[in-house]
MARRO-985642 format. One record per atom (N, C-alpha, C, O): x, y, z; residue number from 1; residue in one letter; chain; atom name. Coordinates in Angstrom, 1 decimal, padded with zeros to 4 digits, always signed. Example, Ala and Ser with C-alpha at 12.3 -4.5 7.8 and 13.67 -1.06 7.14 Angstrom:
BEGIN
@c1->+013.2	c2->-005.7	c3->+007.8	pos->1	code->A	unit->A	site->N;
@c1->+012.3	c2->-004.5	c3->+007.8	pos->1	code->A	unit->A	site->CA;
@c1->+013.2	c2->-003.3	c3->+007.8	pos->1	code->A	unit->A	site->C;
@c1->+014.2	c2->-003.3	c3->+008.5	pos->1	code->A	unit->A	site->O;
@c1->+012.8	c2->-002.2	c3->+007.1	pos->2	code->S	unit->A	site->N;
@c1->+013.7	c2->-001.1	c3->+007.1	pos->2	code->S	unit->A	site->CA;
@c1->+012.9	c2->+000.0	c3->+007.9	pos->2	code->S	unit->A	site->C;
@c1->+013.4	c2->+001.1	c3->+008.0	pos->2	code->S	unit->A	site->O;
***
This chain:
BEGIN
@c1->+014.2	c2->+000.6	c3->-006.6	pos->1	code->M	unit->A	site->N;
@c1->+014.8	c2->+001.9	c3->-006.7	pos->1	code->M	unit->A	site->CA;
@c1->+015.0	c2->+002.4	c3->-005.2	pos->1	code->M	unit->A	site->C;
@c1->+014.1	c2->+002.3	c3->-004.4	pos->1	code->M	unit->A	site->O;
@c1->+016.2	c2->+002.9	c3->-004.9	pos->2	code->K	unit->A	site->N;
@c1->+016.5	c2->+003.3	c3->-003.6	pos->2	code->K	unit->A	site->CA;
@c1->+016.8	c2->+004.8	c3->-003.6	pos->2	code->K	unit->A	site->C;
@c1->+017.6	c2->+005.3	c3->-004.5	pos->2	code->K	unit->A	site->O;
@c1->+016.1	c2->+005.6	c3->-002.8	pos->3	code->L	unit->A	site->N;
@c1->+016.3	c2->+007.0	c3->-002.7	pos->3	code->L	unit->A	site->CA;
@c1->+016.5	c2->+007.5	c3->-001.3	pos->3	code->L	unit->A	site->C;
@c1->+016.0	c2->+007.0	c3->-000.4	pos->3	code->L	unit->A	site->O;
@c1->+017.4	c2->+008.5	c3->-001.2	pos->4	code->P	unit->A	site->N;
@c1->+017.6	c2->+009.0	c3->+000.2	pos->4	code->P	unit->A	site->CA;
@c1->+016.4	c2->+009.8	c3->+000.6	pos->4	code->P	unit->A	site->C;
@c1->+015.7	c2->+010.4	c3->-000.2	pos->4	code->P	unit->A	site->O;
@c1->+016.2	c2->+009.8	c3->+001.9	pos->5	code->V	unit->A	site->N;
@c1->+015.1	c2->+010.5	c3->+002.5	pos->5	code->V	unit->A	site->CA;
@c1->+015.6	c2->+011.8	c3->+003.2	pos->5	code->V	unit->A	site->C;
@c1->+016.5	c2->+011.8	c3->+004.0	pos->5	code->V	unit->A	site->O;
@c1->+015.0	c2->+012.9	c3->+002.8	pos->6	code->D	unit->A	site->N;
@c1->+015.4	c2->+014.2	c3->+003.4	pos->6	code->D	unit->A	site->CA;
@c1->+014.2	c2->+014.9	c3->+003.9	pos->6	code->D	unit->A	site->C;
@c1->+013.1	c2->+014.3	c3->+003.9	pos->6	code->D	unit->A	site->O;
@c1->+014.3	c2->+016.1	c3->+004.5	pos->7	code->R	unit->A	site->N;
@c1->+013.2	c2->+016.7	c3->+005.1	pos->7	code->R	unit->A	site->CA;
@c1->+012.1	c2->+017.0	c3->+004.1	pos->7	code->R	unit->A	site->C;
@c1->+010.9	c2->+016.9	c3->+004.4	pos->7	code->R	unit->A	site->O;
@c1->+012.4	c2->+017.4	c3->+002.9	pos->8	code->V	unit->A	site->N;
@c1->+011.4	c2->+017.7	c3->+001.9	pos->8	code->V	unit->A	site->CA;
@c1->+010.6	c2->+016.4	c3->+001.6	pos->8	code->V	unit->A	site->C;
@c1->+009.3	c2->+016.5	c3->+001.5	pos->8	code->V	unit->A	site->O;
@c1->+011.2	c2->+015.3	c3->+001.4	pos->9	code->F	unit->A	site->N;
@c1->+010.5	c2->+014.0	c3->+001.2	pos->9	code->F	unit->A	site->CA;
@c1->+009.6	c2->+013.7	c3->+002.4	pos->9	code->F	unit->A	site->C;
@c1->+008.5	c2->+013.3	c3->+002.2	pos->9	code->F	unit->A	site->O;
@c1->+010.1	c2->+013.8	c3->+003.6	pos->10	code->R	unit->A	site->N;
@c1->+009.3	c2->+013.6	c3->+004.8	pos->10	code->R	unit->A	site->CA;
@c1->+008.1	c2->+014.5	c3->+004.8	pos->10	code->R	unit->A	site->C;
@c1->+007.0	c2->+014.0	c3->+005.1	pos->10	code->R	unit->A	site->O;
@c1->+008.2	c2->+015.7	c3->+004.5	pos->11	code->D	unit->A	site->N;
@c1->+007.1	c2->+016.7	c3->+004.5	pos->11	code->D	unit->A	site->CA;
@c1->+006.1	c2->+016.3	c3->+003.4	pos->11	code->D	unit->A	site->C;
@c1->+004.9	c2->+016.3	c3->+003.7	pos->11	code->D	unit->A	site->O;
@c1->+006.6	c2->+015.9	c3->+002.2	pos->12	code->E	unit->A	site->N;
@c1->+005.7	c2->+015.5	c3->+001.1	pos->12	code->E	unit->A	site->CA;
@c1->+005.0	c2->+014.2	c3->+001.4	pos->12	code->E	unit->A	site->C;
@c1->+003.8	c2->+014.0	c3->+001.0	pos->12	code->E	unit->A	site->O;
@c1->+005.7	c2->+013.3	c3->+002.1	pos->13	code->R	unit->A	site->N;
@c1->+005.0	c2->+012.0	c3->+002.5	pos->13	code->R	unit->A	site->CA;
@c1->+003.8	c2->+012.3	c3->+003.4	pos->13	code->R	unit->A	site->C;
@c1->+002.8	c2->+011.6	c3->+003.2	pos->13	code->R	unit->A	site->O;
@c1->+003.9	c2->+013.2	c3->+004.3	pos->14	code->V	unit->A	site->N;
@c1->+002.8	c2->+013.6	c3->+005.1	pos->14	code->V	unit->A	site->CA;
@c1->+001.7	c2->+014.4	c3->+004.3	pos->14	code->V	unit->A	site->C;
@c1->+000.6	c2->+014.1	c3->+004.4	pos->14	code->V	unit->A	site->O;
@c1->+002.2	c2->+015.4	c3->+003.6	pos->15	code->R	unit->A	site->N;
@c1->+001.2	c2->+016.3	c3->+002.9	pos->15	code->R	unit->A	site->CA;
@c1->+000.4	c2->+015.5	c3->+001.9	pos->15	code->R	unit->A	site->C;
@c1->-000.8	c2->+015.8	c3->+001.8	pos->15	code->R	unit->A	site->O;
@c1->+001.0	c2->+014.6	c3->+001.1	pos->16	code->Y	unit->A	site->N;
@c1->+000.3	c2->+013.9	c3->+000.0	pos->16	code->Y	unit->A	site->CA;
@c1->-000.1	c2->+012.5	c3->+000.4	pos->16	code->Y	unit->A	site->C;
@c1->-000.6	c2->+011.8	c3->-000.4	pos->16	code->Y	unit->A	site->O;
@c1->+000.1	c2->+012.2	c3->+001.7	pos->17	code->V	unit->A	site->N;
@c1->-000.3	c2->+010.8	c3->+002.2	pos->17	code->V	unit->A	site->CA;
@c1->+000.3	c2->+009.7	c3->+001.3	pos->17	code->V	unit->A	site->C;
@c1->-000.5	c2->+008.9	c3->+000.8	pos->17	code->V	unit->A	site->O;
@c1->+001.6	c2->+009.8	c3->+001.0	pos->18	code->L	unit->A	site->N;
@c1->+002.2	c2->+008.9	c3->+000.1	pos->18	code->L	unit->A	site->CA;
@c1->+002.2	c2->+007.5	c3->+000.8	pos->18	code->L	unit->A	site->C;
@c1->+002.4	c2->+007.3	c3->+002.0	pos->18	code->L	unit->A	site->O;
@c1->+001.9	c2->+006.5	c3->+000.0	pos->19	code->K	unit->A	site->N;
@c1->+001.9	c2->+005.1	c3->+000.4	pos->19	code->K	unit->A	site->CA;
@c1->+003.1	c2->+004.4	c3->-000.3	pos->19	code->K	unit->A	site->C;
@c1->+003.2	c2->+004.4	c3->-001.5	pos->19	code->K	unit->A	site->O;
@c1->+004.0	c2->+003.8	c3->+000.5	pos->20	code->L	unit->A	site->N;
@c1->+005.2	c2->+003.2	c3->-000.1	pos->20	code->L	unit->A	site->CA;
@c1->+005.7	c2->+002.0	c3->+000.6	pos->20	code->L	unit->A	site->C;
@c1->+006.8	c2->+001.4	c3->+000.2	pos->20	code->L	unit->A	site->O;
@c1->+005.1	c2->+001.5	c3->+001.6	pos->21	code->H	unit->A	site->N;
@c1->+005.6	c2->+000.4	c3->+002.4	pos->21	code->H	unit->A	site->CA;
@c1->+004.7	c2->-000.8	c3->+002.1	pos->21	code->H	unit->A	site->C;
@c1->+003.6	c2->-000.7	c3->+001.6	pos->21	code->H	unit->A	site->O;
@c1->+005.3	c2->-002.0	c3->+002.5	pos->22	code->C	unit->A	site->N;
@c1->+004.5	c2->-003.3	c3->+002.2	pos->22	code->C	unit->A	site->CA;
@c1->+003.1	c2->-003.3	c3->+002.8	pos->22	code->C	unit->A	site->C;
@c1->+002.2	c2->-003.7	c3->+002.2	pos->22	code->C	unit->A	site->O;
@c1->+003.0	c2->-002.7	c3->+004.0	pos->23	code->E	unit->A	site->N;
@c1->+001.7	c2->-002.7	c3->+004.7	pos->23	code->E	unit->A	site->CA;
@c1->+000.7	c2->-001.9	c3->+003.9	pos->23	code->E	unit->A	site->C;
@c1->-000.5	c2->-002.0	c3->+004.1	pos->23	code->E	unit->A	site->O;
@c1->+001.1	c2->-001.0	c3->+003.0	pos->24	code->D	unit->A	site->N;
@c1->+000.2	c2->-000.2	c3->+002.1	pos->24	code->D	unit->A	site->CA;
@c1->-000.1	c2->-000.9	c3->+000.8	pos->24	code->D	unit->A	site->C;
@c1->-001.0	c2->-000.4	c3->+000.0	pos->24	code->D	unit->A	site->O;
@c1->+000.5	c2->-002.0	c3->+000.5	pos->25	code->C	unit->A	site->N;
@c1->+000.4	c2->-002.7	c3->-000.8	pos->25	code->C	unit->A	site->CA;
@c1->-000.8	c2->-003.7	c3->-000.8	pos->25	code->C	unit->A	site->C;
@c1->-001.1	c2->-004.3	c3->+000.1	pos->25	code->C	unit->A	site->O;
@c1->-001.4	c2->-003.7	c3->-002.0	pos->26	code->A	unit->A	site->N;
@c1->-002.5	c2->-004.7	c3->-002.2	pos->26	code->A	unit->A	site->CA;
@c1->-002.1	c2->-006.1	c3->-002.1	pos->26	code->A	unit->A	site->C;
@c1->-002.9	c2->-007.0	c3->-001.9	pos->26	code->A	unit->A	site->O;
@c1->-000.8	c2->-006.3	c3->-002.3	pos->27	code->L	unit->A	site->N;
@c1->-000.2	c2->-007.7	c3->-002.3	pos->27	code->L	unit->A	site->CA;
@c1->+000.2	c2->-008.1	c3->-000.9	pos->27	code->L	unit->A	site->C;
@c1->+000.7	c2->-009.3	c3->-000.8	pos->27	code->L	unit->A	site->O;
@c1->+000.1	c2->-007.3	c3->+000.1	pos->28	code->W	unit->A	site->N;
@c1->+000.5	c2->-007.6	c3->+001.4	pos->28	code->W	unit->A	site->CA;
@c1->-000.5	c2->-008.6	c3->+002.1	pos->28	code->W	unit->A	site->C;
@c1->-001.7	c2->-008.3	c3->+002.1	pos->28	code->W	unit->A	site->O;
@c1->-000.1	c2->-009.7	c3->+002.6	pos->29	code->D	unit->A	site->N;
@c1->-000.9	c2->-010.7	c3->+003.2	pos->29	code->D	unit->A	site->CA;
@c1->-000.8	c2->-010.5	c3->+004.8	pos->29	code->D	unit->A	site->C;
@c1->+000.2	c2->-011.0	c3->+005.4	pos->29	code->D	unit->A	site->O;
@c1->-001.8	c2->-009.9	c3->+005.4	pos->30	code->D	unit->A	site->N;
@c1->-001.7	c2->-009.7	c3->+006.8	pos->30	code->D	unit->A	site->CA;
@c1->-001.7	c2->-011.0	c3->+007.6	pos->30	code->D	unit->A	site->C;
@c1->-001.1	c2->-011.0	c3->+008.7	pos->30	code->D	unit->A	site->O;
@c1->-002.4	c2->-012.0	c3->+007.2	pos->31	code->T	unit->A	site->N;
@c1->-002.4	c2->-013.2	c3->+007.9	pos->31	code->T	unit->A	site->CA;
@c1->-001.1	c2->-013.9	c3->+008.0	pos->31	code->T	unit->A	site->C;
@c1->-000.7	c2->-014.5	c3->+009.0	pos->31	code->T	unit->A	site->O;
@c1->-000.3	c2->-013.8	c3->+007.0	pos->32	code->R	unit->A	site->N;
@c1->+001.1	c2->-014.4	c3->+006.9	pos->32	code->R	unit->A	site->CA;
@c1->+002.2	c2->-013.4	c3->+007.3	pos->32	code->R	unit->A	site->C;
@c1->+003.3	c2->-013.8	c3->+007.5	pos->32	code->R	unit->A	site->O;
@c1->+001.8	c2->-012.1	c3->+007.4	pos->33	code->D	unit->A	site->N;
@c1->+002.8	c2->-011.0	c3->+007.6	pos->33	code->D	unit->A	site->CA;
@c1->+003.9	c2->-011.1	c3->+006.6	pos->33	code->D	unit->A	site->C;
@c1->+005.1	c2->-011.1	c3->+006.9	pos->33	code->D	unit->A	site->O;
@c1->+003.5	c2->-011.2	c3->+005.3	pos->34	code->A	unit->A	site->N;
@c1->+004.4	c2->-011.4	c3->+004.2	pos->34	code->A	unit->A	site->CA;
@c1->+003.8	c2->-011.0	c3->+002.9	pos->34	code->A	unit->A	site->C;
@c1->+002.6	c2->-010.8	c3->+002.8	pos->34	code->A	unit->A	site->O;
@c1->+004.7	c2->-010.8	c3->+001.9	pos->35	code->C	unit->A	site->N;
@c1->+004.3	c2->-010.5	c3->+000.5	pos->35	code->C	unit->A	site->CA;
@c1->+003.6	c2->-011.7	c3->-000.1	pos->35	code->C	unit->A	site->C;
@c1->+004.1	c2->-012.8	c3->+000.0	pos->35	code->C	unit->A	site->O;
@c1->+002.5	c2->-011.5	c3->-000.8	pos->36	code->A	unit->A	site->N;
@c1->+001.7	c2->-012.6	c3->-001.4	pos->36	code->A	unit->A	site->CA;
@c1->+002.5	c2->-013.2	c3->-002.5	pos->36	code->A	unit->A	site->C;
@c1->+002.3	c2->-014.4	c3->-002.9	pos->36	code->A	unit->A	site->O;
@c1->+003.5	c2->-012.4	c3->-003.1	pos->37	code->H	unit->A	site->N;
@c1->+004.3	c2->-013.0	c3->-004.2	pos->37	code->H	unit->A	site->CA;
@c1->+005.6	c2->-013.6	c3->-003.7	pos->37	code->H	unit->A	site->C;
@c1->+006.4	c2->-014.1	c3->-004.4	pos->37	code->H	unit->A	site->O;
@c1->+005.8	c2->-013.5	c3->-002.3	pos->38	code->G	unit->A	site->N;
@c1->+007.0	c2->-014.1	c3->-001.7	pos->38	code->G	unit->A	site->CA;
@c1->+008.2	c2->-013.2	c3->-001.8	pos->38	code->G	unit->A	site->C;
@c1->+009.3	c2->-013.7	c3->-001.5	pos->38	code->G	unit->A	site->O;
@c1->+008.1	c2->-012.0	c3->-002.2	pos->39	code->Y	unit->A	site->N;
@c1->+009.3	c2->-011.1	c3->-002.3	pos->39	code->Y	unit->A	site->CA;
@c1->+009.8	c2->-010.8	c3->-000.9	pos->39	code->Y	unit->A	site->C;
@c1->+009.0	c2->-010.8	c3->+000.1	pos->39	code->Y	unit->A	site->O;
@c1->+011.1	c2->-010.6	c3->-000.8	pos->40	code->P	unit->A	site->N;
@c1->+011.7	c2->-010.2	c3->+000.5	pos->40	code->P	unit->A	site->CA;
@c1->+011.2	c2->-008.8	c3->+000.9	pos->40	code->P	unit->A	site->C;
@c1->+011.0	c2->-008.0	c3->+000.0	pos->40	code->P	unit->A	site->O;
@c1->+010.9	c2->-008.6	c3->+002.2	pos->41	code->T	unit->A	site->N;
@c1->+010.3	c2->-007.3	c3->+002.6	pos->41	code->T	unit->A	site->CA;
@c1->+011.1	c2->-006.5	c3->+003.6	pos->41	code->T	unit->A	site->C;
@c1->+010.6	c2->-005.4	c3->+004.0	pos->41	code->T	unit->A	site->O;
@c1->+012.2	c2->-007.0	c3->+004.0	pos->42	code->D	unit->A	site->N;
@c1->+013.0	c2->-006.3	c3->+005.0	pos->42	code->D	unit->A	site->CA;
@c1->+013.2	c2->-004.8	c3->+004.7	pos->42	code->D	unit->A	site->C;
@c1->+013.1	c2->-004.0	c3->+005.6	pos->42	code->D	unit->A	site->O;
@c1->+013.5	c2->-004.4	c3->+003.5	pos->43	code->E	unit->A	site->N;
@c1->+013.8	c2->-003.0	c3->+003.1	pos->43	code->E	unit->A	site->CA;
@c1->+012.5	c2->-002.2	c3->+002.8	pos->43	code->E	unit->A	site->C;
@c1->+012.6	c2->-001.0	c3->+002.7	pos->43	code->E	unit->A	site->O;
@c1->+011.4	c2->-002.9	c3->+002.8	pos->44	code->H	unit->A	site->N;
@c1->+010.2	c2->-002.2	c3->+002.3	pos->44	code->H	unit->A	site->CA;
@c1->+009.2	c2->-002.0	c3->+003.4	pos->44	code->H	unit->A	site->C;
@c1->+008.2	c2->-001.3	c3->+003.2	pos->44	code->H	unit->A	site->O;
@c1->+009.4	c2->-002.6	c3->+004.6	pos->45	code->R	unit->A	site->N;
@c1->+008.4	c2->-002.5	c3->+005.7	pos->45	code->R	unit->A	site->CA;
@c1->+008.4	c2->-001.1	c3->+006.3	pos->45	code->R	unit->A	site->C;
@c1->+009.4	c2->-000.4	c3->+006.2	pos->45	code->R	unit->A	site->O;
@c1->+007.2	c2->-000.7	c3->+006.9	pos->46	code->A	unit->A	site->N;
@c1->+007.1	c2->+000.6	c3->+007.5	pos->46	code->A	unit->A	site->CA;
@c1->+008.0	c2->+000.7	c3->+008.7	pos->46	code->A	unit->A	site->C;
@c1->+008.0	c2->-000.3	c3->+009.5	pos->46	code->A	unit->A	site->O;
@c1->+008.8	c2->+001.7	c3->+008.8	pos->47	code->P	unit->A	site->N;
@c1->+009.6	c2->+001.9	c3->+010.0	pos->47	code->P	unit->A	site->CA;
@c1->+008.8	c2->+002.2	c3->+011.3	pos->47	code->P	unit->A	site->C;
@c1->+007.7	c2->+002.8	c3->+011.2	pos->47	code->P	unit->A	site->O;
@c1->+009.3	c2->+001.8	c3->+012.4	pos->48	code->R	unit->A	site->N;
@c1->+008.6	c2->+002.1	c3->+013.7	pos->48	code->R	unit->A	site->CA;
@c1->+008.6	c2->+003.6	c3->+013.9	pos->48	code->R	unit->A	site->C;
@c1->+007.6	c2->+004.2	c3->+014.5	pos->48	code->R	unit->A	site->O;
@c1->+009.6	c2->+004.2	c3->+013.5	pos->49	code->D	unit->A	site->N;
@c1->+009.8	c2->+005.7	c3->+013.7	pos->49	code->D	unit->A	site->CA;
@c1->+010.1	c2->+006.3	c3->+012.4	pos->49	code->D	unit->A	site->C;
@c1->+011.2	c2->+006.1	c3->+011.9	pos->49	code->D	unit->A	site->O;
@c1->+009.2	c2->+007.0	c3->+011.8	pos->50	code->A	unit->A	site->N;
@c1->+009.4	c2->+007.6	c3->+010.5	pos->50	code->A	unit->A	site->CA;
@c1->+010.6	c2->+008.5	c3->+010.4	pos->50	code->A	unit->A	site->C;
@c1->+011.2	c2->+008.6	c3->+009.3	pos->50	code->A	unit->A	site->O;
@c1->+011.0	c2->+009.1	c3->+011.5	pos->51	code->E	unit->A	site->N;
@c1->+012.1	c2->+010.0	c3->+011.5	pos->51	code->E	unit->A	site->CA;
@c1->+013.4	c2->+009.2	c3->+011.3	pos->51	code->E	unit->A	site->C;
@c1->+014.4	c2->+009.8	c3->+010.8	pos->51	code->E	unit->A	site->O;
@c1->+013.4	c2->+008.0	c3->+011.7	pos->52	code->S	unit->A	site->N;
@c1->+014.7	c2->+007.2	c3->+011.6	pos->52	code->S	unit->A	site->CA;
@c1->+014.9	c2->+006.6	c3->+010.2	pos->52	code->S	unit->A	site->C;
@c1->+015.9	c2->+006.0	c3->+009.9	pos->52	code->S	unit->A	site->O;
@c1->+013.9	c2->+006.8	c3->+009.3	pos->53	code->D	unit->A	site->N;
@c1->+013.9	c2->+006.2	c3->+007.9	pos->53	code->D	unit->A	site->CA;
@c1->+014.9	c2->+007.1	c3->+007.1	pos->53	code->D	unit->A	site->C;
@c1->+014.6	c2->+008.2	c3->+006.8	pos->53	code->D	unit->A	site->O;
@c1->+016.1	c2->+006.5	c3->+006.8	pos->54	code->Q	unit->A	site->N;
@c1->+017.2	c2->+007.2	c3->+006.1	pos->54	code->Q	unit->A	site->CA;
@c1->+017.0	c2->+007.1	c3->+004.6	pos->54	code->Q	unit->A	site->C;
@c1->+017.6	c2->+008.0	c3->+003.9	pos->54	code->Q	unit->A	site->O;
@c1->+016.4	c2->+006.1	c3->+004.1	pos->55	code->R	unit->A	site->N;
@c1->+016.2	c2->+006.0	c3->+002.7	pos->55	code->R	unit->A	site->CA;
@c1->+014.9	c2->+005.2	c3->+002.4	pos->55	code->R	unit->A	site->C;
@c1->+014.4	c2->+004.5	c3->+003.3	pos->55	code->R	unit->A	site->O;
@c1->+014.3	c2->+005.4	c3->+001.3	pos->56	code->V	unit->A	site->N;
@c1->+013.1	c2->+004.7	c3->+000.9	pos->56	code->V	unit->A	site->CA;
@c1->+013.5	c2->+003.7	c3->-000.3	pos->56	code->V	unit->A	site->C;
@c1->+014.2	c2->+004.1	c3->-001.2	pos->56	code->V	unit->A	site->O;
@c1->+013.0	c2->+002.5	c3->-000.2	pos->57	code->V	unit->A	site->N;
@c1->+013.3	c2->+001.5	c3->-001.2	pos->57	code->V	unit->A	site->CA;
@c1->+011.9	c2->+001.1	c3->-001.8	pos->57	code->V	unit->A	site->C;
@c1->+011.1	c2->+000.5	c3->-001.1	pos->57	code->V	unit->A	site->O;
@c1->+011.7	c2->+001.4	c3->-003.1	pos->58	code->F	unit->A	site->N;
@c1->+010.5	c2->+001.1	c3->-003.7	pos->58	code->F	unit->A	site->CA;
@c1->+010.5	c2->-000.3	c3->-004.3	pos->58	code->F	unit->A	site->C;
@c1->+011.5	c2->-000.7	c3->-004.9	pos->58	code->F	unit->A	site->O;
@c1->+009.4	c2->-001.1	c3->-004.1	pos->59	code->C	unit->A	site->N;
@c1->+009.3	c2->-002.4	c3->-004.6	pos->59	code->C	unit->A	site->CA;
@c1->+008.9	c2->-002.4	c3->-006.0	pos->59	code->C	unit->A	site->C;
@c1->+008.1	c2->-001.5	c3->-006.4	pos->59	code->C	unit->A	site->O;
@c1->+009.4	c2->-003.3	c3->-006.8	pos->60	code->K	unit->A	site->N;
@c1->+009.1	c2->-003.3	c3->-008.3	pos->60	code->K	unit->A	site->CA;
@c1->+007.6	c2->-003.8	c3->-008.5	pos->60	code->K	unit->A	site->C;
@c1->+007.1	c2->-003.6	c3->-009.6	pos->60	code->K	unit->A	site->O;
@c1->+007.0	c2->-004.4	c3->-007.5	pos->61	code->D	unit->A	site->N;
@c1->+005.6	c2->-004.9	c3->-007.7	pos->61	code->D	unit->A	site->CA;
@c1->+004.6	c2->-004.3	c3->-006.8	pos->61	code->D	unit->A	site->C;
@c1->+003.5	c2->-004.8	c3->-006.6	pos->61	code->D	unit->A	site->O;
@c1->+004.9	c2->-003.1	c3->-006.3	pos->62	code->F	unit->A	site->N;
@c1->+004.0	c2->-002.4	c3->-005.4	pos->62	code->F	unit->A	site->CA;
@c1->+002.7	c2->-002.0	c3->-006.1	pos->62	code->F	unit->A	site->C;
@c1->+002.7	c2->-001.4	c3->-007.2	pos->62	code->F	unit->A	site->O;
@c1->+001.5	c2->-002.3	c3->-005.4	pos->63	code->E	unit->A	site->N;
@c1->+000.2	c2->-001.9	c3->-005.9	pos->63	code->E	unit->A	site->CA;
@c1->-000.5	c2->-001.3	c3->-004.8	pos->63	code->E	unit->A	site->C;
@c1->-000.7	c2->-001.9	c3->-003.7	pos->63	code->E	unit->A	site->O;
@c1->-000.9	c2->+000.0	c3->-004.9	pos->64	code->V	unit->A	site->N;
@c1->-001.6	c2->+000.7	c3->-003.9	pos->64	code->V	unit->A	site->CA;
@c1->-002.9	c2->+000.0	c3->-003.5	pos->64	code->V	unit->A	site->C;
@c1->-003.7	c2->-000.3	c3->-004.4	pos->64	code->V	unit->A	site->O;
@c1->-003.1	c2->-000.3	c3->-002.2	pos->65	code->A	unit->A	site->N;
@c1->-004.3	c2->-000.9	c3->-001.8	pos->65	code->A	unit->A	site->CA;
@c1->-005.4	c2->+000.0	c3->-001.6	pos->65	code->A	unit->A	site->C;
@c1->-006.5	c2->-000.3	c3->-001.2	pos->65	code->A	unit->A	site->O;
***
């Protein structure tokens, strides 16, 4: 699912400490820097600058760690 990111979403992401990137997922393998299930991660990785994030792409297999 792909959603545009606006100021409201950015504020709520901070206020509610939303977890939505690969690095927040229980299936993320730090040693390999990859998804344990082998899914592509380019659109799901945490941006270096949260303000530059124009859309959020939710992974179908995300599990909060």
